[in-house]
N, C-alpha and C positions, 0 to 999 in steps of 0.2 A: 463546303466541306462535305464529302460524300459519307454515306451511311457506313460503309465498310471501315473507313478510318475511325469513325466515332466508336464503333464496336471494338475495334482493335485497341483503341486508347483505353476504353473502360477495362478490357481484359488485362492490359499491361499494368494499369494502376492497381487492380486487384491482386495480380500475381506479385507485383513489386512490394505491395503492402504486406502480404503474407511472408515473403522472404525476409523483409526487414524485421518483422516481429519475431520470426524464428531466429534470426541472427542475434537479436537482442536477448532472447531467451537463452541461447547457447552461450553467449559471451557474458551474460549477467550485467549488461550495460542498459541504461535507459533506452527504450525503444525510439524515443524522439531523435536520437543521434543518427541511426541508419536511415530513418525516414527522411530526415532533412537532407542528408547527403545524397540519397537517391533522387529526391526532387530537384536538387541543385544540378546534379549531373544530367537529368532528363530535360531540364528546362534551359537555364542560361548557359550551361557549358556546351551541350551537344545539340540543343534546339529540337529535340524530339517531341517535346510536349509544350503546347501553348494553351493554358487553361482558358484564356480570354477567347481565343478562336474556337475552342472546343465547346464551351458552354454559352458564349455570347452573353445576352442580357440575363440569363439564368444564374450566372456565377455569383453575383452579389446576393440575391435571395438565398441561394444554397448555402453560402458561407454564413450568412446571418442566422439561418435556422439551425445549422450545425453548431455554431457557437452557443446559441440559446440552449440547446439540449446538453451541451457539455457543461455549461454553467449550472443548469438545473441539477444534473447528476452530482456535481461537486457540492452544491449546497445541501443535498440530501444527507451528506455525511456530517454536517455540523449540528451536533446535539448540545444544546445549552446545558444539559445536566452534567456533561463531562467537563464543563469549564472549571469546576472546583477540583477535579481529579488530575488535571494536567500539570499542576505544580506552578509555583510562582515564577520560575525561570521562563517557562514556555509562555505564560500569560504576558510577561513583560516583552518577550521576543516578538509576539504578534501584535503588540500595542505600542509601547514606548520605543522598542527596538525597531519595529517596522516603520514608525514615523521618522526615526533618525536615518534609516536606510533611504527612505523616500526623499527626504530633504537633501541628503548628501548626493544622491544620483541626480536629482533635479538641478541643483546648483552647478554640479560639474557639467551636465549636458548643456546648460544655458551658456556658461562662460567658455567651455572648451569647444563645443560644436556650433555655437551661435544660435541655438534653438530659442524661439520665443518662450516666455515663461509658461504660457499655457501648454505648449507642446512638451517642454521640459518636465513640467509637473505630471503630465499624463505618462510620459515615458518612465518616470520614476515609479508610478504605480504599477506599470506593466512589468517592471524588472525587479520588484521586491518579492515576488511570489516564487516559492520553490515547488512544493507539491509532492505527494507520495509516489507518483509514477517515476520520478527521477531520484528521490531520496532512498526508497526501499531497495532498488537494485544496487545502489552504491553501498549501502550499509551491509549488504550480504557479502560484498567483496572486501570492504574495509574491516568489518567485524570489530568495531570499537567496544569499549566497556559499556555495560548496560546503562550506566548513568548518562553517558553521552548519546548512545543509540536511541534511548527512549525520548530524550529531548528533541533530537533531530526528527525522529519519526512523528512525534506529536506536533511539532512545529509545521511540518509539511502538510499534515492533515488539516490543521486549523487555519493556517494562513491561506490555503487555497481559496475557499469561498470568501474570506474576509478581503483578501487582496483583489479578487475579482469584483466584489461589491465596491471597493474603493475606486477601482479603475472605471467602473461604469458610472459612478457618481461624478468623477472628475470629467469624464467624457461628456456627460450630460451638461455639466456647467459650461464647457467650452462651446458646445453646440448652441446652448441657450443664449450665449453672448455674441453669436455670430452676426446678428443683424445690425450691430453697431449703434443701437438706440440708447446707450447709456447703461450704467450699472443697475439702476433701479429696475429697468425693464429686463435686463439680463437675470437679475436675482429673482424676479417674479417668474420668468420662464423656467429657471432652474428649480424653483419651488414647485412649479407645476409638474415638471418631470418627476421630481421626488414623490409628490402627492399622487400622481397618476400611477406611477410604478408601484408605490406602496399599496394603494387601494386595489389595483388589479391583482397584485401578488397575493395579498391577504385574502381577497375574495376567491381567487382561484384555488389557493391552498385549503381554505376552509371548506369550500364546496366539494372539492375532490376528496378531502378527508372524510366528509360526511357520507359521500357515496361509498367509500371503501369501508368505513366503520359500520355502516348500516347494511352492508351487503346488498346494495341495490343492483349490483351487476354480478354476473357469475365470474368466477376466478379467471377463466380464460380470456375475459374481456378487460381485465384490469390494466394490462400493459398497453393495450390499444387506447383505452380511455385516458391513461396518463399521457401518452404521446400526443393524442389529439388535443387534450386540455393545454399542455405546455405550448404547443404551436398556436392554439387558439388565443391563449392569453398573451403570448408574444405579439401576435399580429394585431389583436384588438387594442392593446396598450399603445402600440406604435401608431395606430390610426387615430386615437384620441389625442395623444401627445407624442410628437416625434422623439425617437430615441429613448423612450421609457420602457420598451419591451424587455431589454436585457435585465434591467433592474427588477422588473416585475417577475420574471421567471426565477431569478436568483432568490428573491424574497419568498416566492411561492414554495420553492424547495425547502428553504429554512423553516417555513411555517409547517409544512407537511411533516418534516422530520421531527418536529417538537410537539406535534399534536397528540394529546393523550388518546389512547385507545386505537391508534392507527399503526398497523404493522407495515412498514415500507420495505421490509427485507426483500420480498419477491420483486418489488418494483425496482429496487436498487440493483438487484442482480441483472434484470433485463436492461436497465439503463447503462450498467457497466459494460455489458456486451455490446450495446449499441454505440457507446462512447469509443470502444476499441475500434469498431468499424469506421466511425466518423473521423476519429483522430488519425487513423492510418491513411485514409484517402485524402483527408483535408490537408495534412502536413505535406504530402507529396505535391499536391496542387499549389499550396501556398509557396513552398520552396521553389517550385518551377516558375513562379512569378517574380522571384527576387531580381532586383536590379543591381547586379554585382558591380557594374561600372560606377553607379552612384555611391555605393559603399566604399569602393576602392578609392574614389576621389577624396574621401575624407582623410585618407592617409593614416599617419601614426596616431591621429586623435582617437581612433577606435581602440587602439592598444592602450592608450593612456586611460580611456574610460574604463576598460576592463581592469586595469591596474587599480583604479580608484575603487571600483566595486569590490575587488578581491581583497585589497590591502587596507582600505580605509572604511568603506561603508559597513562591511560585514564585521570586522573587529569592533567598530564602534557599537553596533547592535549588541554584540555579545558582551562587551564591557558594561554597557548600561543594564543589560538584562541579568547579569550574574553577580551584581553587587550584593555582598552579604550572603551569597550562597555558599554551600559546602564544597563546591567544585574547586579543585586545585588548578594551578596555572597550566598544567599540561592538558587537562580536560578542556579548559577554556580555549587554549590555543587550537585544539582540533575542532571545536565548535566554530571558532572564527575562520577556519579554512573551508569547511564544507557548507556550501549553499548553492547548489546548481539550480539554474532556472529551468522551467519546464513547460508543461502543456498550456496552462492558462495564459502565460505570457505570449506564446506563439499564436494561439487561436484568437485571443482578444485583440492583439495588435493588428491582425490582418483585417478584421472587420472595421476597426477604428480608422485604420489608414485609408481604406477605400472610402469611407464616409467623409473623413476630413479632406481627402483629396477632392471629392466632389464639391465640398464647401469652399474650396480655394485656399486652404491653409498652407502656408509655406512650410516645407520640411516634412509634410505628411508622408511623402513618398519615401522618406528615410526611416520611418517608424519600424516597418517590417524588417528590412535588412539589418538595421541596427539592433533590433530585439533578437533576431536570429544569431547575430554575431555574439551577443552576450550569452545566449543559450549554448551555442557550440563551444565558445571559449571556456565557460565555467564547467560544462560537462566534461570536456576533453581534459582540461588541466586538472580538475579535481579527481576524476576517475583514475588518472595516471599517477597521481602523487599522494592521494589520501592514505592508502594502505602503508606505503613506506614511511609517511609522516607519523601515522599512528604507532608504528613499531618504534620509530626513533624517539617518540615522546613517552613510550612505555604505557600507552593506553589502549593497545590492541589486545583483544582476547586471544588466548591460545587456540589451538584447533578445537572447534566446537565439539563438546562431548555430552550436551544435554539431550533430552528426549521429547519429541513431539508425540503425544499419545492421542490416537484417534479413538474417541469414546470417553465418556465421563461416567460410565456405569460402575457398579460396585467392584467389578474386577479391575477396571482401569484405575479407580480411585485407590484401591489397595496397593496396586503396583506403583502408582504415582507417589504415595506416601512413603513406601519403602525406598524408592529412589531418592526422594528428598532427604531421608535420613542418612543416605550414603553421601550427601553433599552435592548431588547432581541437580541441575536445573530441569524442571519438567513443565510442560504446557499441555493441558488437556483440552480437546476440542469436541464439541457435540452440538447437535441441533435440537436436543431436548433440554428445555429450560429446567425441568425437574432435576435432571442429572447435573447440569451446570450449577444449579443452586446448591445441591448436596456437595459438590466438589469445592465450591467456594467456602462453605461452612467448615470443610475439612482443611481450609487454608491452602488450597491448591490453586495455582494460576490457571486461568481458563480463557478460551476463546469461544464465544457463542456463535456457532455457524459451521458451515461446511469448509474444511480446510482446503478443498480443491476449488473454491469459488473465486471469482474475480475480486470480490471484496477482501478475501483472505490474502490475495496476492499483494494488496497494498497495505493491509492493516495487521497481518499476522506477524508478531514479533519473534523472529527466529534467531535473534542474537544469542550465541552460545549453544545453539541446538544443532546436533549433527546426526541424530538417529531418529528413526520412525518406529513406533510401536503401534501397529494397527490392531486395536483391541475392541472394535465395534462388533456387535452380534450380526450386523449386516455385512456379509462377505463382499458384496459389490462395492460398498464404500471403502472397505479395506483395500481392495484391489485398485480402485480409483486413486486413493491416496498414495499407494505405493508407486503407481505409474506417475503421479504428479510430482513426487519428491525424489524419484529415482535419479534424476540429473542433479538435484540439489544436494543430496546426501551421499549418493553412490549406492550401487546395488548391494554392497556388503553391509550396509547400515540399515537395511529395511527388514523388519521382523513383524510377525503377525500370529494371531491365534485363528485357526480355521473356524468358520461358523458351522453350525450343525448341518445345514444343507450341503455345504462344501464337502464335509467329511463323508457324506453319503453319496455324493455324485461320482460318476465314473470320470476317467481322464478326458473323455470326449466332451463333457459338459462342465468341467471345472477349469477355472483360470490356471494357467501354468505357474509353477513356483517362481519363475522369473518375474512375473507380474505381481504375485502376491507377497513376495518377500519370504525370508527364511522362517521356519517354524521356531517358536519360542519355547524354551525349556529343554532340559537334558532328556526328558521322556516325551513321547508324542502327547500333545495336550491341545484340546480344542476349547473354544470359548464356552460351550455348554458344560464341559467337564469342569473347567475352572470355576464357573459360577456355581455349579452344583456342589463342588467340594467346599467352597466358602460357606454356602448356605448350610451345609451339614457339619460345620465346626472346624474345618481346616482353616489354617491361618498362615500369614506370611511372617516368617521368623528371620531375624537378622542375627547371624552368629559369626564371631571372630575366632579364627583358629589360633591355638596357642601351642606351646611345647607340650603341655599336658593334655591337649585335646586337638589332635591332628586330623587331617582329612580322612584317614582310615577309621579313626574313632567316630567321626561324624557319620560316615557311611554305615558303620556297624550299628550305631544308635538308631538311625532313622530308616535305613534300608530303602525299599521301594516306596515308602510313605512320603518321601521328600522328592519334590520336583524342583531341581535347582534352576533358578532363573537368571541370577546375576552374581557376579563375583568382582569385588574390588581388591586390587593387588596392593602391595606395600607402597607403590608410587602414587596411589590414588586413582589409577586408571580403572574404569568400569568395563568389564567384559560381559557381553550378552551371551548367555548359554543357549546353544541349539543342540539337537540330537547328534549333530556331526562334530561338536566341540570336543577337543582333546585336552581340556584343562586339567592341570594337576595343582590344585590350590596348595599353597605353602603356609607356613607359620606367619601370622600377621595379616593374612587375607581375611576379608569379610564376605560372607556368603548370604544370599537372600534366596529362600526357598519356600515354596508352598508345601506345608507339612500337614498331612492328615493326622487326626488324633488316634491314639492307640485305643483298642477296645477297653482296656483298663488303663486309664491315664496315669502314667508314672510321674513321680516327682521330677520336676524340671532340673536339669543339670545346672550347677552354678556357673558353667561356662557360657550358658545361653544368655544372650543379650535380651533387652526389652523387645517385645513384639513390635513389628512395624505397624500393625493395625490392632484396634481394640476389638 
């Protein structure tokens, strides 16, 4: 194979991966679907891409290291402190429910497809994992009630590393029993894999945690150190005990994520970006290796397996997990329908299939095509039907009307409380822990982090939210957030307060209104002005217009001292006020305005409602 072909193949894979990710973003579908379709078309359908010929003996090590990095990144998100917060339903779904799903799929695979019990049990572990990368895009399209959306989102986050760990343990047991020297020797080898993986994982996590906590390396070397350590632990564990490397890096990530005094946010951000790169290229390569003829030879059995997973395994999981809960039958029915398979299933099945094929296991060549069939089947079926089903069951949210607020500073907190009193859902985001803590003490929902990060893409709960209020004093962050959520919410639902620097810059140096969002308030208002007025005694007041206190009376009373921000009409819709708004509030409307105090504070009118902030 000549050098020109290799370079063209790398360029084509990169371009295809970018196009697939962009299509997923535009269509709000899981990225795994266009990636797999692209790989199948390039490989078994048209024969343009042959990964084995392209990489030769490097293919297996490359896939192994990529899977190790993906599992490490996933395990970094499993914080044991969150176990008490996820609710009893989610805890049962990722424990008792997951075991029920595993058993149902394994039994069906054994009797329906003729898989040996070891292979059937392994396939069961591979196909019980959902994951946030497939759940979150689907939730944004389906928009179920918050009770259902939160359960599905947390299940995807928690089951990801747990399912991967279970699959690695099961794979280790199969490999350890391959020599045929009896159960005692097999169990001893299996225990050795668990012990070796556990020791290397704990040692690697503790050592790396100490390096990060004690600042023995400069910040710019942290990502390189983590990458080198993960690959080093993976290779070292495999050298000591075969097939213990994946277990070691999974446990290493869990150890590091739960180690006190270690901040892994910057590491997680780097790993998330790296995972996007690895996943995009890896899935195209793996899909190009699919043996479609072997899959088609199974015939209708594949469709029967998909039916069992969709109509028996998942409903059984939900039934066991929701016993005694407050969920009604409609919410349980939607939970029982939504469970798309995702990244962990595809990535881990590939490495296991290669390794088991080398060990001579019958049926190993079917692991990847069968897993990909489950992924494509569940994603396509549920993406097409979940939204109509949610509407039919009456558990779909109406058009999202809540507010994502960038910033948890005093201005953002005051506006968030006022919107909450209007009955609107709000979510405040900030990278300052002091601001987040103050917002939580004010009973405001928060997300600690950058809303434009890759972590937010998977974890930010946007159910019921359809507007952006960019209220950070950092104008660049406001602009970035507006650009990030422009496609999500629409340009007409983006609003911001200009920062002090932006208000002083010329048009040549200031981001355009198209990127910053529309100005907030009926009078031109910047963030420094809003913060200054609040500090000098101005407050947010909520006022309901009546027959005796109409809009003209409101204007006469407050005049230019009031900057109108929001208005809720008699149907409950909230209107965001801008300098270009032509609102004419009527009787029964509720207004929220930032009102400056009078020089001589007059007695409050009886029509004025309680203040939104203290």
